[in-house]
VMD Tcl script that draws the C-alpha trace (Angstrom):
set ca {
  {0.00 0.00 0.00}
  {2.87 2.41 0.73}
  {4.21 2.10 -2.81}
  {0.71 2.75 -4.20}
  {0.39 5.81 -1.97}
  {3.75 7.04 -3.22}
  {2.55 6.71 -6.82}
  {-0.62 8.63 -5.93}
  {1.53 11.36 -4.40}
  {3.69 11.49 -7.52}
  {0.59 11.82 -9.70}
  {-0.48 14.78 -7.55}
  {2.94 16.46 -7.58}
  {3.73 16.05 -11.29}
  {1.32 18.80 -12.44}
  {2.59 21.08 -9.67}
  {6.20 20.41 -10.70}
  {5.35 21.17 -14.34}
  {3.49 24.38 -13.41}
  {6.29 25.69 -11.18}
  {8.94 24.77 -13.75}
  {7.17 26.74 -16.48}
  {6.40 29.63 -14.14}
  {10.06 29.86 -13.16}
  {10.94 30.27 -16.83}
  {8.34 33.02 -17.23}
  {10.05 35.09 -14.55}
  {13.66 34.34 -15.55}
  {13.90 33.85 -19.32}
  {15.54 36.90 -20.98}
  {12.83 37.02 -23.69}
  {10.00 37.13 -21.16}
  {8.80 40.61 -20.15}
  {7.96 39.26 -16.68}
  {11.68 38.70 -16.10}
  {12.16 42.46 -15.79}
  {9.59 43.14 -13.06}
  {10.91 44.32 -9.65}
  {10.71 41.00 -7.80}
  {11.12 38.64 -10.76}
  {14.22 36.93 -9.37}
  {12.56 36.17 -6.02}
  {9.48 34.76 -7.76}
  {11.53 32.73 -10.25}
  {13.74 31.36 -7.44}
  {10.70 30.33 -5.39}
  {9.11 28.57 -8.33}
  {12.39 26.85 -9.23}
  {12.90 25.57 -5.68}
  {9.35 24.16 -5.49}
  {9.82 22.63 -8.94}
  {12.98 20.80 -7.94}
  {11.50 19.62 -4.62}
  {8.42 18.24 -6.36}
  {9.72 16.87 -9.67}
  {10.43 13.23 -10.45}
  {14.07 12.47 -11.17}
  {14.85 10.06 -14.00}
  {18.07 8.10 -14.39}
  {20.73 10.58 -15.59}
  {22.68 10.05 -18.80}
  {26.37 9.22 -18.62}
  {27.25 12.26 -20.72}
  {30.83 11.04 -21.24}
  {31.32 11.79 -24.93}
  {35.06 12.49 -24.96}
  {38.30 12.17 -23.02}
  {41.82 13.54 -23.40}
  {44.68 11.18 -24.23}
  {48.20 12.57 -24.63}
  {46.82 16.05 -25.18}
  {44.37 14.93 -27.86}
  {40.57 14.90 -27.53}
  {39.25 11.40 -28.17}
  {35.59 10.50 -28.73}
  {33.91 8.14 -26.24}
  {30.63 6.25 -26.49}
  {28.98 4.00 -23.91}
  {27.83 0.60 -25.20}
  {26.23 -2.42 -23.54}
  {28.81 -5.20 -23.81}
  {26.93 -7.86 -21.82}
  {23.35 -7.90 -20.62}
  {21.65 -9.77 -17.80}
  {18.09 -9.31 -16.48}
  {19.22 -7.26 -13.48}
  {22.38 -5.65 -14.85}
  {24.01 -4.29 -17.99}
  {27.77 -4.36 -18.36}
  {28.57 -1.01 -20.00}
  {31.82 -0.38 -21.86}
  {33.11 3.13 -22.53}
  {34.58 2.69 -25.98}
  {37.28 5.19 -26.82}
  {38.19 6.08 -30.39}
  {41.72 4.64 -30.12}
  {43.66 2.15 -32.29}
  {42.47 -1.44 -31.94}
  {45.90 -2.57 -30.67}
  {45.90 -0.16 -27.70}
  {46.95 -2.17 -24.64}
  {45.53 -0.08 -21.79}
  {44.50 -2.00 -18.64}
  {40.97 -3.41 -18.64}
  {39.07 -2.22 -15.55}
  {35.84 -3.75 -14.28}
  {34.23 -1.14 -12.04}
  {31.57 -2.82 -9.89}
  {29.08 -0.13 -8.93}
  {26.90 -0.39 -5.83}
  {23.36 -1.73 -5.94}
  {22.31 0.46 -3.03}
  {19.69 2.89 -4.23}
  {21.49 5.16 -6.67}
  {22.17 4.52 -10.34}
  {25.66 3.61 -11.52}
  {25.90 7.10 -13.04}
  {26.74 8.31 -9.53}
  {30.23 7.05 -10.42}
  {30.51 9.21 -13.52}
  {33.52 11.01 -12.01}
  {35.15 7.67 -11.24}
  {34.83 6.58 -14.85}
  {35.88 9.98 -16.20}
  {39.17 9.95 -14.30}
  {40.01 6.41 -15.47}
  {39.11 6.87 -19.15}
  {42.33 8.45 -20.45}
  {44.49 5.41 -19.62}
  {42.08 2.49 -19.14}
  {39.49 0.43 -20.98}
  {36.61 0.84 -18.51}
  {33.60 -1.42 -17.96}
  {30.98 -0.76 -15.29}
  {28.04 -2.68 -13.85}
  {24.90 -0.66 -14.60}
  {22.25 -2.18 -12.33}
  {18.66 -2.23 -13.57}
  {15.84 -0.71 -11.53}
  {14.11 -3.78 -10.05}
  {10.66 -2.34 -10.79}
  {11.55 -2.66 -14.48}
  {12.40 -6.40 -14.26}
  {9.55 -8.80 -14.96}
  {8.70 -11.49 -12.42}
  {9.46 -14.12 -15.06}
  {13.16 -13.50 -14.43}
  {12.77 -14.77 -10.88}
  {14.31 -13.43 -7.65}
  {17.74 -11.84 -7.26}
  {19.72 -12.77 -4.16}
  {23.16 -11.73 -2.90}
  {24.40 -15.06 -4.27}
  {23.14 -14.01 -7.71}
  {25.10 -10.77 -7.43}
  {28.25 -12.83 -6.80}
  {27.41 -15.02 -9.80}
  {27.06 -11.89 -11.98}
  {30.49 -10.64 -10.88}
  {32.04 -14.00 -11.73}
  {30.33 -14.06 -15.11}
  {31.55 -10.56 -15.94}
  {35.12 -11.44 -14.93}
  {34.99 -14.55 -17.12}
  {33.64 -12.45 -19.99}
  {36.47 -9.89 -19.71}
  {39.28 -12.40 -19.25}
  {42.25 -12.91 -16.90}
  {43.95 -9.53 -17.44}
  {41.15 -7.58 -15.76}
  {41.58 -5.23 -12.80}
  {38.42 -5.31 -10.66}
  {37.45 -2.25 -8.60}
  {34.48 -2.17 -6.22}
  {33.08 0.82 -4.38}
  {31.11 0.56 -1.11}
  {28.49 -2.21 -0.96}
  {29.94 -4.48 -3.70}
  {33.28 -4.86 -1.92}
  {31.72 -7.81 -0.08}
  {30.34 -9.76 -3.08}
  {33.46 -8.95 -5.14}
  {35.74 -10.33 -2.43}
  {33.44 -13.36 -2.20}
  {33.47 -13.93 -5.96}
  {37.26 -13.71 -6.20}
  {37.66 -15.97 -3.13}
  {35.43 -18.66 -4.66}
  {37.20 -18.41 -8.02}
  {40.59 -18.71 -6.32}
  {39.48 -21.79 -4.36}
  {38.45 -23.43 -7.66}
  {41.60 -22.34 -9.53}
  {39.34 -20.59 -12.02}
  {41.17 -19.40 -15.16}
  {39.83 -15.81 -15.18}
  {40.99 -14.46 -11.84}
  {41.62 -10.70 -12.04}
  {45.14 -9.29 -12.00}
  {44.30 -6.96 -9.12}
  {41.42 -6.35 -6.73}
  {40.67 -2.88 -5.34}
  {38.16 -2.47 -2.52}
  {37.03 1.09 -1.73}
  {35.01 2.24 1.28}
  {33.08 -1.00 1.81}
  {31.57 -2.96 4.73}
  {33.94 -5.93 4.73}
  {33.84 -6.07 8.55}
  {31.17 -3.84 10.10}
  {32.41 -4.62 13.59}
  {35.16 -2.08 12.97}
  {34.23 1.56 13.73}
  {30.43 1.06 13.43}
  {28.61 3.94 11.75}
  {25.02 5.12 11.99}
  {24.18 2.89 9.02}
  {25.68 -0.17 10.75}
  {23.93 0.54 14.03}
  {20.52 0.82 12.39}
  {21.03 -2.54 10.70}
  {21.71 -4.32 14.00}
  {19.14 -2.48 16.16}
  {16.23 -3.79 14.11}
  {15.46 -7.47 13.54}
  {15.57 -9.08 10.13}
  {11.81 -9.52 10.42}
  {11.38 -5.77 10.98}
  {13.17 -4.98 7.73}
  {11.06 -7.52 5.84}
  {7.76 -6.26 7.30}
  {8.39 -2.51 7.09}
  {10.68 -1.85 4.14}
  {9.66 -4.40 1.53}
  {6.80 -3.57 -0.86}
  {5.39 -4.86 -4.13}
  {5.83 -2.96 -7.40}
  {2.55 -1.35 -8.60}
  {0.79 -2.39 -11.79}
  {2.12 0.43 -14.01}
  {5.65 -1.03 -14.15}
  {7.05 -4.11 -15.96}
  {8.04 -5.59 -12.59}
  {4.45 -5.56 -11.33}
  {4.18 -7.74 -8.23}
  {7.93 -8.01 -7.60}
  {8.98 -7.48 -3.98}
  {11.46 -4.61 -3.70}
  {13.07 -2.21 -1.29}
  {11.78 0.99 -2.95}
  {14.24 3.65 -3.99}
  {12.11 6.40 -2.45}
  {12.55 4.80 1.00}
  {16.30 4.55 0.52}
  {16.37 8.18 -0.60}
  {14.48 9.20 2.54}
  {17.13 7.38 4.56}
  {19.92 9.24 2.76}
  {18.26 12.59 3.51}
  {17.56 11.66 7.14}
  {21.29 11.09 7.77}
  {22.06 14.79 7.15}
  {18.77 16.74 7.02}
  {20.30 20.07 8.09}
  {22.94 19.89 5.38}
  {20.35 19.25 2.66}
  {18.04 21.99 3.94}
  {20.93 24.46 3.94}
  {21.91 23.38 0.44}
  {18.42 24.08 -0.90}
  {18.31 27.44 0.86}
  {21.69 28.37 -0.61}
  {20.36 27.38 -4.04}
  {17.43 29.78 -3.57}
  {19.78 32.60 -2.52}
  {22.13 31.93 -5.46}
  {19.23 32.24 -7.90}
  {18.24 35.57 -6.36}
  {21.82 36.83 -6.55}
  {22.16 35.60 -10.13}
  {25.00 33.24 -9.19}
  {24.21 30.77 -11.96}
  {27.39 28.67 -11.64}
  {26.71 27.66 -8.02}
  {23.01 27.13 -8.79}
  {23.95 24.88 -11.73}
  {26.33 22.87 -9.52}
  {23.48 22.33 -7.04}
  {21.23 21.14 -9.85}
  {23.83 18.70 -11.20}
  {24.41 17.19 -7.77}
  {20.74 16.71 -6.90}
  {19.81 15.51 -10.40}
  {22.09 12.56 -9.57}
  {21.43 12.29 -5.84}
  {17.63 12.32 -6.18}
  {17.55 9.73 -8.96}
  {17.08 6.39 -7.21}
  {16.18 2.82 -8.12}
  {14.38 -0.07 -6.43}
  {16.44 -2.98 -5.13}
  {15.28 -6.61 -5.27}
  {13.92 -7.53 -1.85}
  {15.91 -10.77 -1.68}
  {19.21 -9.03 -2.33}
  {18.50 -6.26 0.18}
  {17.46 -8.63 2.97}
  {20.40 -10.97 2.29}
  {22.78 -8.01 2.60}
  {21.24 -6.89 5.88}
  {21.54 -10.42 7.25}
  {24.92 -11.57 5.90}
  {26.92 -8.33 5.91}
  {25.52 -6.23 8.75}
  {23.77 -8.47 11.26}
  {25.76 -11.71 11.26}
  {29.03 -10.46 9.64}
  {29.53 -13.90 8.10}
  {32.45 -12.94 5.85}
  {34.92 -11.77 8.53}
  {33.75 -14.56 10.86}
  {34.61 -17.17 8.20}
  {31.07 -18.61 8.28}
  {29.68 -17.53 4.91}
  {28.62 -20.21 2.45}
  {27.52 -19.48 -1.12}
  {25.71 -22.33 -2.84}
  {27.25 -24.76 -0.41}
  {30.82 -23.47 -0.76}
  {32.55 -21.57 2.04}
  {33.86 -18.11 1.18}
  {37.53 -18.20 2.20}
  {39.58 -15.10 1.25}
  {42.75 -16.93 2.34}
  {42.40 -18.95 -0.88}
  {43.50 -15.86 -2.82}
  {47.23 -15.95 -3.47}
  {48.19 -14.75 -6.93}
  {46.59 -11.30 -7.25}
  {47.40 -7.88 -5.81}
  {45.11 -6.20 -3.27}
  {44.51 -2.47 -2.77}
  {42.17 -1.19 -0.04}
  {41.10 2.45 0.12}
  {39.24 4.24 2.92}
  {38.14 7.79 3.66}
  {39.22 9.24 7.00}
  {35.79 10.84 7.53}
  {33.63 8.13 5.94}
  {30.29 8.08 7.80}
  {28.91 5.09 5.87}
  {31.77 2.56 6.00}
  {33.87 3.36 9.05}
  {37.65 3.28 9.29}
  {38.99 -0.26 9.33}
  {35.95 -1.89 7.72}
  {37.58 -2.08 4.28}
  {41.12 -2.56 5.55}
  {39.90 -5.77 7.21}
  {40.30 -7.44 3.81}
  {44.08 -7.14 4.24}
  {43.88 -9.54 7.19}
  {41.32 -11.86 5.61}
  {43.45 -12.26 2.47}
  {46.32 -13.58 4.56}
  {47.99 -15.58 1.77}
  {48.49 -12.64 -0.56}
  {52.16 -11.65 -0.13}
  {52.67 -8.40 1.77}
  {54.58 -7.10 -1.24}
  {51.34 -7.36 -3.23}
  {49.20 -5.50 -0.69}
  {48.58 -1.78 -0.56}
  {46.36 0.44 1.60}
  {45.52 4.13 1.52}
  {43.46 6.23 3.93}
  {42.43 9.48 2.26}
  {42.85 12.30 4.82}
  {39.85 14.58 5.34}
  {37.85 12.51 2.88}
  {34.24 11.37 3.31}
  {32.49 8.45 1.66}
  {31.73 10.03 -1.70}
  {35.09 11.78 -1.80}
  {37.00 8.54 -2.32}
  {35.45 8.01 -5.77}
  {34.42 11.50 -6.92}
  {35.59 15.06 -6.56}
  {38.98 16.73 -6.35}
  {40.67 14.29 -3.92}
  {39.62 11.36 -6.09}
  {40.89 12.95 -9.29}
  {44.13 14.40 -7.94}
  {45.23 11.84 -5.33}
  {43.39 8.51 -5.41}
  {42.93 7.94 -9.16}
  {46.67 8.41 -9.92}
  {47.56 5.90 -7.18}
  {45.07 3.44 -8.63}
  {46.48 3.82 -12.15}
  {50.00 3.26 -10.83}
  {48.81 0.18 -8.92}
  {47.28 -1.35 -12.07}
  {50.47 -0.90 -14.07}
  {52.70 -2.13 -11.28}
  {50.98 -5.51 -11.23}
  {50.00 -5.81 -14.90}
}
mol new
graphics top color blue
foreach p $ca { graphics top sphere $p radius 0.5 }
foreach p [lrange $ca 0 end-1] q [lrange $ca 1 end] { graphics top cylinder $p $q radius 0.2 }
display resetview
């Protein structure tokens, strides 16, 4: 019923969002006479703010059409290289000679509420010197019930399948939530002596061991029972979508959780946006729009995957305890011996606390110390380790050097 009520609310707000969007243009467009009235900026700013608070946010485009290689602008196009019901493997094809031997990077994006486009800056920084693939997860409300459920084990199977598709020279990078299934996939492949193990494995800001420096996110997951999550956060997709009847953790609930973590910061950001519009500071207003166009675009997660993650990763911490079994096989990171490991954390990460990702260094005890690397980004929050200035200027160069060192 909650999902249906949300759809009713959206149907009510859509006309309001359209009206306020058009009205904002009437009082701000240079060809409109209303734009030159005494309080036009205040009126336009008010309408614009209401429009952005009430509008529905669609999945953003990648918008990565070019990159710079050796001082030359090179065209880029995103193509689906491999497609599964719940995920598309997207390749950013660069207009470079066919014999270019840049490292192949599999970037495993989180399935945690936002679209993979949230990692646009991650991809952008890697493009000049790498052949980049990324997991572009499909909104669960768009996946028909005929494709069946999607569990955490299925996520691991997808990662394995993508690694096998890309071949043994791949460098796998995971950010946040997928650090756990990526480590599991590589552990299982290593135990089986699978032929397509990656060259390197990079784990960034993820909940490998949530017993280390628990955050607000971790504490919520353990305060409530598994039954509470199933009863209160899982809903069925309404009839208007292809996934009608599928049980999901709705994106709008996850978005509400994101906002609730820092409500004052978001309120201040919207107020600053209003003031910038009044002052005519279009560059700061545009930056606000770009951020929230991405931040407010959310997707539904399959209920099975979400509940498995709550149980396995946050409540029982099966991976660091050595008690996790996937399809009857124990996940043992000590089976990994022949690849290089790089763990990255943000000093101020309020989602995956300090030490949670670094725990993989201890779990992968049979990787030689000479093949292990760790970096804690000073003054860096969760999103800062994969986007923004610190990512581009400090972390991305270290990552590129790491790939080439062990290629």
